[in-house]
C-alpha positions in Angstrom: 152.7 279.3 -14.4 152.4 281.1 -17.7 155.0 280.5 -20.5 156.8 283.6 -21.5 157.1 284.1 -25.3 159.3 286.7 -27.1 158.1 288.7 -30.1 160.1 290.1 -32.9 159.9 291.0 -36.6 157.5 293.0 -38.8 153.8 293.0 -38.0 150.8 294.1 -40.0 147.5 295.7 -38.9 144.4 296.6 -41.0 143.0 300.0 -41.2 139.9 300.9 -43.2 140.0 297.4 -44.7 143.5 297.9 -46.2 146.6 296.2 -44.9 149.3 298.5 -43.7 152.9 297.4 -43.1 154.2 298.1 -39.6 158.0 298.1 -39.5 160.2 297.8 -36.4 161.4 301.1 -34.9 165.1 301.4 -36.0 166.7 302.4 -32.7 169.4 301.1 -30.6 169.8 301.8 -26.9 173.0 302.1 -24.8 171.0 301.9 -21.6 170.4 298.3 -20.4 167.3 299.5 -18.7 165.8 300.7 -22.0 166.8 297.5 -23.7 165.0 295.6 -20.9 161.8 297.6 -21.4 162.0 296.8 -25.2 162.2 293.0 -24.4 159.6 293.1 -21.7 157.0 294.8 -23.9 157.7 292.4 -26.7 156.9 289.5 -24.4 153.9 291.4 -22.8 152.4 292.0 -26.2 152.9 288.4 -27.4 151.4 286.9 -24.3 148.5 289.4 -23.8 147.2 289.8 -27.3 144.0 291.7 -27.4 141.3 290.8 -29.9 138.8 293.3 -31.2 139.6 295.8 -28.4 138.3 293.5 -25.6 139.7 294.5 -22.2 142.3 292.2 -20.8 141.3 289.6 -18.2 142.8 290.5 -14.9 143.6 286.9 -14.1 145.6 286.5 -17.4 147.5 289.7 -16.7 148.2 288.6 -13.1 149.5 285.2 -14.3 151.8 286.8 -16.9 153.3 289.4 -14.4 153.7 286.8 -11.6 155.5 284.5 -14.0 157.7 287.2 -15.4 158.6 288.6 -12.0 159.3 285.2 -10.4 161.4 283.8 -13.3 165.0 284.9 -13.6 166.3 287.1 -16.3 168.3 284.3 -17.8 165.1 282.4 -18.4 162.8 285.1 -19.7 165.5 287.3 -21.4 164.3 290.4 -19.6 163.6 292.0 -16.3 160.2 293.5 -15.5 160.6 297.3 -15.2 160.9 298.1 -11.5 158.4 301.0 -11.7 155.8 298.7 -13.2 156.3 296.1 -10.4 155.7 298.9 -7.8 152.5 300.0 -9.5 151.3 296.4 -9.7 151.9 296.0 -6.0 149.8 299.1 -5.1 146.7 298.2 -7.3 144.0 295.6 -7.4 144.4 293.0 -10.2 141.5 294.5 -12.2 143.1 298.0 -11.9 146.5 296.8 -13.0 145.0 295.1 -16.0 143.9 298.6 -17.1 147.6 299.6 -17.0 148.6 296.8 -19.3 145.7 297.6 -21.5 146.8 301.2 -21.7 150.3 300.1 -22.8 148.9 297.8 -25.5 146.3 300.2 -26.7 148.8 303.1 -26.8 151.2 301.0 -28.8 148.5 300.0 -31.3 147.5 303.7 -31.8 151.2 304.7 -32.3 151.6 302.0 -34.9 148.5 303.1 -36.8 149.6 306.7 -36.7 153.3 306.3 -37.5 153.7 302.9 -39.4 156.3 301.5 -37.0 156.4 299.8 -33.6 156.5 302.1 -30.6 160.2 302.9 -29.6 161.4 301.6 -26.3 162.4 305.0 -25.0 158.8 306.1 -25.3 157.6 303.0 -23.5 160.2 303.6 -20.7 159.0 307.2 -20.2 155.3 306.0 -20.2 156.1 303.4 -17.5 158.1 306.0 -15.6 155.0 308.3 -15.7 152.9 305.5 -14.3 155.4 305.0 -11.5 155.4 308.7 -10.6 151.8 308.4 -9.6 152.5 305.7 -7.0 152.5 306.1 -3.3 156.0 304.6 -3.3 157.3 307.4 -5.6 155.5 310.0 -3.4 157.2 308.7 -0.3 160.7 308.0 -1.8 161.0 311.4 -3.5 158.9 313.5 -1.0 156.4 314.4 -3.7 153.4 316.6 -2.8 150.4 314.5 -1.9 148.6 315.9 -5.0 150.9 313.9 -7.1 150.0 310.6 -5.4 148.3 307.8 -7.3 144.5 308.1 -7.6 142.8 305.0 -6.5 146.1 303.6 -5.4 144.9 302.0 -2.2 143.6 298.5 -2.1 141.2 299.6 0.6 139.6 302.6 -0.9 139.3 304.7 -4.1 139.1 308.4 -4.6 135.5 309.4 -5.6 136.7 312.8 -6.9 139.2 311.3 -9.5 138.5 312.0 -13.1 140.0 308.7 -14.1 140.2 305.4 -12.3 144.0 305.7 -12.3 146.2 308.6 -13.3 148.7 306.0 -14.4 146.4 304.9 -17.3 145.9 308.5 -18.4 149.6 309.2 -18.3 150.6 306.1 -20.3 148.0 306.8 -23.0 149.0 310.5 -23.2 152.7 309.7 -23.5 152.5 307.0 -26.1 149.6 308.3 -28.2 151.0 311.9 -28.5 154.6 310.8 -29.0 156.6 312.7 -31.7 158.1 310.1 -34.0 161.5 311.6 -34.5 162.2 312.7 -30.9 164.1 311.1 -28.1 162.2 310.6 -24.8 164.3 310.9 -21.7 163.3 309.4 -18.4 163.3 311.8 -15.4 164.8 311.7 -12.0 161.7 312.5 -9.8 163.9 313.7 -6.9 165.9 316.3 -8.8 163.5 317.1 -11.7 166.4 316.5 -14.0 166.8 314.4 -17.1 170.3 313.3 -18.0 171.3 312.8 -21.7 174.5 310.8 -22.2 176.4 310.8 -25.4 179.1 308.1 -25.7 182.0 309.1 -27.9 185.3 307.4 -28.8 188.6 309.2 -29.4 192.2 308.6 -30.2 194.3 308.1 -27.1 197.4 309.5 -28.8 198.4 311.2 -32.0 198.8 308.2 -34.4 198.2 307.5 -38.0 195.8 310.2 -39.4 194.4 311.1 -36.0 195.5 313.8 -33.6 195.3 313.3 -29.8 191.6 313.2 -28.8 190.4 313.2 -32.4 187.0 311.6 -32.9 186.8 308.0 -34.1 183.0 308.1 -34.6 180.8 308.5 -37.7 182.4 309.7 -40.9 185.7 310.2 -38.9 186.0 306.4 -38.5 188.2 304.4 -40.9 191.3 306.5 -41.4 194.7 305.1 -40.7 195.0 304.5 -36.9 195.1 300.8 -35.8 197.0 299.6 -38.8 200.8 299.1 -38.3 201.5 300.1 -41.9 202.7 303.5 -42.9 202.9 304.8 -46.4 204.8 307.8 -47.9 205.0 309.1 -51.5 208.7 309.7 -52.2 209.9 313.1 -53.3 211.3 312.9 -56.8 214.8 314.2 -57.3 216.6 315.5 -60.4 217.1 312.7 -63.0 220.6 311.6 -63.8 220.5 309.9 -67.2 217.9 307.1 -67.0 218.0 307.0 -63.2 216.1 309.1 -60.7 216.1 309.1 -56.9 213.1 309.2 -54.5 213.5 310.2 -50.9 211.3 310.4 -47.8 210.6 309.2 -44.3 208.0 307.0 -42.7 206.6 308.2 -39.4 203.8 307.3 -37.0 201.7 310.2 -38.2 200.1 310.3 -41.7 198.9 313.6 -43.1 196.8 311.5 -45.5 196.9 307.9 -46.7 199.8 308.7 -49.1 202.0 311.0 -47.1 203.6 310.9 -43.6 204.4 313.9 -41.5 208.2 314.1 -41.6 208.2 316.2 -38.5 206.6 313.4 -36.4 209.9 311.9 -35.3 211.7 308.7 -36.0 209.8 305.4 -36.4 211.1 301.9 -35.7 210.1 299.5 -38.4 210.0 295.8 -38.8 212.9 294.5 -40.7 212.5 292.8 -44.1 209.0 294.1 -44.6 209.2 297.3 -46.6 207.5 297.4 -50.0 207.9 299.8 -52.9 204.8 300.6 -55.1 204.9 302.2 -58.6 201.5 302.9 -60.2 200.0 300.9 -57.3 201.9 297.7 -58.1 204.7 296.1 -56.0 207.9 297.0 -57.7 210.5 296.1 -55.1 210.8 294.6 -51.6 213.2 294.8 -48.7 215.2 291.7 -49.5 217.5 291.9 -46.5 217.5 294.2 -43.5 217.6 297.8 -44.9 218.2 296.7 -48.6 215.5 297.2 -51.2 215.6 295.5 -54.6 213.3 294.7 -57.5 212.0 295.6 -60.9 208.8 296.4 -62.8 207.7 296.5 -66.4 205.6 299.4 -67.6 204.7 299.2 -71.2 207.8 298.0 -73.0 210.3 299.5 -70.5 211.8 297.7 -67.5 212.5 299.7 -64.4 215.0 298.4 -61.9 214.5 299.5 -58.4 217.2 299.6 -55.7 217.5 301.5 -52.4 217.9 301.5 -48.7 215.6 302.1 -45.7 216.7 302.8 -42.1 214.5 300.6 -39.9 215.4 302.7 -36.8 214.4 306.1 -38.2 212.1 305.4 -41.2 214.2 307.3 -43.7 214.4 305.8 -47.2 216.1 306.5 -50.5 215.0 304.6 -53.7 216.6 304.8 -57.1 214.6 303.8 -60.2 216.5 303.2 -63.4 214.9 302.8 -66.8 216.2 300.2 -69.3 216.0 302.8 -72.1 214.3 305.9 -73.5 213.8 308.1 -70.4 213.7 308.0 -66.6 210.4 307.3 -64.7 208.1 310.2 -65.4 207.3 312.8 -62.8 203.6 312.0 -62.9 204.2 308.4 -61.8 203.9 308.0 -58.0 206.4 305.9 -56.1 205.3 304.9 -52.6 207.1 303.2 -49.9 205.3 301.2 -47.2 206.7 300.0 -43.9 205.3 298.4 -40.8 205.7 299.6 -37.2 207.7 297.4 -34.9 205.7 297.8 -31.7 208.0 295.4 -29.8 210.9 297.8 -30.2 208.7 300.8 -29.2 205.6 299.9 -27.4 205.0 303.5 -26.3 203.3 304.3 -29.6 200.8 301.5 -29.5 197.4 303.0 -30.5 194.8 303.4 -27.8 191.1 304.3 -27.8 189.4 306.3 -25.1 185.7 306.1 -24.5 183.9 308.9 -22.8 180.3 309.8 -21.9 179.4 313.5 -22.3 176.4 314.2 -20.1 173.9 317.0 -20.4 171.2 317.9 -17.8 167.8 319.1 -18.9 165.1 320.6 -16.7 161.4 320.4 -16.8 159.1 323.5 -17.1 155.5 323.7 -15.9 152.3 323.7 -17.9 149.0 324.5 -16.2 145.4 325.3 -17.1 142.0 325.1 -15.4 138.3 325.0 -16.4 135.3 326.2 -14.4 131.6 325.8 -14.9 128.4 326.9 -13.2 125.7 324.6 -12.0 123.3 326.1 -14.6 125.8 325.5 -17.5 126.4 322.0 -16.3 122.8 321.0 -16.1 121.8 322.7 -19.4 124.6 321.0 -21.4 124.0 317.7 -19.7 120.2 317.8 -20.3 120.2 319.3 -23.8 123.4 317.8 -25.3 124.3 315.0 -23.0 127.9 316.2 -22.4 130.0 317.2 -19.4 131.6 320.5 -20.2 134.4 320.1 -17.6 135.4 316.7 -19.0 135.3 318.0 -22.6 137.6 320.9 -21.6 140.1 318.6 -19.9 140.3 316.6 -23.1 140.8 319.7 -25.1 143.6 320.8 -22.8 145.3 317.5 -23.3 145.0 317.7 -27.1 146.3 321.3 -27.1 149.3 320.4 -25.0 150.3 317.5 -27.3 149.8 319.5 -30.4 151.8 322.5 -29.0 154.8 320.2 -28.2 154.7 318.6 -31.6 154.6 321.9 -33.4 157.3 323.4 -31.1 159.6 320.4 -32.0 158.9 321.0 -35.7 159.6 324.7 -35.4 162.9 323.9 -33.7 163.7 321.4 -36.5 162.9 324.0 -39.2 165.4 326.4 -37.7 168.1 323.7 -37.5 167.3 322.7 -41.1 168.7 326.0 -42.5 172.2 324.6 -42.0 171.5 321.9 -44.6 169.4 323.5 -47.2 169.1 322.8 -51.0 166.6 323.6 -53.8 164.9 321.7 -56.5 163.2 323.0 -59.6 160.1 321.0 -60.1 159.6 322.8 -63.4 156.0 321.6 -63.8 155.3 324.4 -66.3 157.5 322.9 -68.9 158.0 319.3 -67.8 154.3 318.3 -67.4 154.1 317.8 -71.2 156.8 315.1 -71.2 156.8 313.8 -67.6 154.3 312.9 -64.9 154.7 313.8 -61.2 156.1 310.4 -60.3 159.0 310.9 -62.8 159.7 314.3 -61.5 159.8 313.0 -57.9 162.3 310.5 -59.0 164.4 313.4 -60.4 164.2 314.9 -56.9 166.0 312.0 -55.3 169.6 313.2 -56.0 168.9 316.4 -54.1 167.3 314.4 -51.2 170.3 312.0 -51.3 172.8 314.9 -51.0 171.0 316.3 -48.0 170.7 312.9 -46.4 174.4 312.1 -46.8 175.4 315.5 -45.4 173.1 314.9 -42.5 174.7 311.5 -41.9 178.2 313.1 -42.0 177.2 316.0 -39.7 175.4 313.8 -37.1 178.0 311.0 -37.4 175.1 308.7 -37.3 172.0 308.9 -39.6 170.4 310.4 -42.6 166.8 311.5 -43.6 163.8 309.5 -42.5 160.9 311.9 -42.1 159.4 314.4 -44.6 157.0 317.1 -43.4 155.2 318.8 -46.2 152.4 321.4 -46.8 149.1 320.9 -48.6 150.5 321.4 -52.1 153.1 318.7 -51.9 150.9 316.5 -49.8 148.3 316.5 -52.6 151.0 315.6 -55.2 152.4 312.8 -53.1 149.0 311.3 -52.4 148.5 311.1 -56.2 151.7 309.1 -56.8 151.4 305.5 -57.9 151.5 302.6 -55.4 154.9 301.5 -56.8 156.5 304.4 -55.0 154.0 305.6 -52.4 152.2 303.4 -49.8 149.3 305.4 -48.2 148.9 305.3 -44.5 145.2 304.8 -44.8 144.6 307.6 -42.3 141.8 310.0 -43.2 142.6 313.7 -43.8 142.6 315.8 -40.6 143.4 319.4 -39.8 146.6 318.7 -37.7 149.8 316.7 -38.3 149.3 313.2 -39.5 151.2 310.6 -41.5 150.4 310.5 -45.3 152.4 307.3 -45.9 155.7 305.8 -47.0 157.5 307.1 -50.0 160.0 305.1 -52.0 159.8 302.4 -49.3 162.1 304.5 -47.1 160.7 307.9 -46.1 157.8 308.5 -43.8 155.8 311.5 -45.1 153.7 313.7 -42.8 151.4 316.6 -43.5 152.0 319.8 -41.5 149.5 322.7 -41.7 151.5 325.4 -40.0 152.7 328.1 -42.4 155.4 329.3 -40.0 157.0 325.8 -40.2 156.3 324.7 -43.8 156.1 327.8 -45.9 154.3 327.7 -49.3 153.4 330.1 -52.1 151.2 329.6 -55.1 154.0 327.7 -56.9 156.6 326.8 -54.3 156.8 324.8 -51.1 159.4 323.7 -48.5 160.0 320.1 -47.4 161.3 319.8 -43.9 163.5 316.7 -43.5 164.3 315.1 -40.1 166.5 312.1 -39.5 165.8 308.9 -37.7 168.5 308.5 -35.0 169.7 304.9 -34.9 171.1 305.5 -31.5 168.2 307.1 -29.6 170.4 309.6 -27.7 171.3 311.2 -31.1 167.8 312.4 -32.0 167.8 316.1 -32.9 164.9 316.9 -30.5 164.6 315.7 -27.0 161.4 315.3 -24.9 161.0 314.6 -21.3 158.1 314.4 -18.8 158.8 314.9 -15.1 155.5 313.9 -13.7 152.3 312.3 -14.9 149.5 314.8 -15.7 147.8 315.9 -12.5 144.0 316.6 -12.8 142.3 317.6 -9.5 139.0 319.3 -8.6 139.0 323.0 -7.7 137.3 324.2 -4.5 133.8 325.6 -4.8 133.4 329.3 -3.7 130.3 331.3 -3.0 129.9 331.9 -6.8 129.2 328.2 -6.9 131.6 327.6 -9.8 133.2 324.2 -9.9 136.0 322.9 -12.0 139.3 321.1 -12.4 142.9 322.0 -13.0 145.5 320.2 -15.1 149.2 320.4 -14.3 152.2 318.9 -16.2 156.0 319.4 -16.0 158.1 318.6 -19.0 160.5 319.9 -21.6 160.9 320.0 -25.4 164.4 321.0 -26.4 167.0 320.8 -29.1 169.5 318.1 -28.4 172.4 319.8 -26.5 174.9 317.6 -28.3 175.8 319.7 -31.3 176.4 317.0 -33.9 173.1 315.3 -33.0 171.2 318.5 -33.4 172.1 318.6 -37.1 169.7 315.8 -38.0 167.4 318.3 -39.9 167.5 319.6 -43.5 165.2 321.4 -45.9 164.5 321.4 -49.7 162.9 324.4 -51.4 160.8 323.1 -54.3 160.0 325.7 -56.9 157.7 326.0 -60.0 155.1 323.5 -58.7 152.3 325.3 -60.6 149.8 322.6 -59.7 
């Protein structure tokens, strides 16, 4: 029986002879199923390492899966995804080893392209896509026979299939074309729905600085709520000689940290606990029930403090008397702090309610086909050695992946207008005194403002990804290695990762002018955040079924061909705060 080993930490791969740091994807998952996929894949990768691209041995794969399935979760630390178990049962060992190879190869490509480990939500969807091709899924969800697994039988294979197994194609397609900032939702094959759940936490009653049902998440967290203390700044009365009175009332509701809401009703307080603060220092205490006494020295003047507090209502009166010169000044704050006695009034004990808001998203179809004639087939095969139908199918897959990525970026660009700022690069004047790296350092405050606003708006995260046009891409690639780590990827016409900036931001090149607008001396930067909780990503992806590629019938015109069908969605996160994980910076006076 194989020994199961778990993998964690940062890994490195080499590209073009240069080491490239691969960091762990910074995502947390509320779903135990997704957490299980993450742990399973870590162990799969550690146990089935591939060297120099050599295909996995089916016996090794079989041994690992048999061990992982037979051992309990308490031993391995994970459960094997149910869908993967089903696919394994329907395939021969050598066919299933192609499935595990696809997972590992896809993950390696993702790491090379994006500089981080593949997120577990992407892996879960990829495994779900493989399961959707199985005979079990077709039977359970009454799927059309055209969706059934190619070569799924142990007795026979399909001679018309374009690939040994649609599961392999779907896994590679899902992982290798994954958008780095998006959330990938698993689909219910029966209903064609994907469910997005956002867990939120709210105040169960009006208490402290929170109204009933007020959010306790994100930047809203941390105000007075669970604390039993209440503080109020006394209202200064008219001085009488060297003495002046301060009055007020402690209640369960605080308008802010220094003021209670006098209209919030009476409040029962613990006896002998009240404190009086002047200039932030303790000036007096409740020495016996309801009686306050003490003194404080400010400069050369001693101020005696005396007063009363009603521990059944929270009302207080405090008199401050100066030793000489003048009464305590109007600009000096006097605060009284008391502590709620929950034993005498348990009805105001704070409570927290947790809810899950769910949103349903539905898949939409994509379809395309290609046809060729026998003459065209034979000519291209004989003269060029290529199969035009297969080439067209590859082109359709690439087009689909690119369209979805650009569609997601276009949506993000529209969302970014709600968090927009500008930066004067001022290359015309500053190039005589500063280099580009120094000016990029000067850009950081503007980026930091946008990032903090994003974190506050989303209640979760700030900027992680930069998408730039050719002008800023060229500038960034010329920055010193102290602030920019190149990805090592060669230039290409589509979206690709340039590298890591300031050790924090992942920078991508985007060629589309309707997403990243540029002029002769200005350019836009599109910022997108990295959701720490995967459900909070600004853009949501989902794939209902694995890609279907089937041959077309041949008519009297003798044209043959294939069709490709997919059903998926690319949408803005319906949870409004999560959709605000985008920003933009308009950079002017580049002049380079």
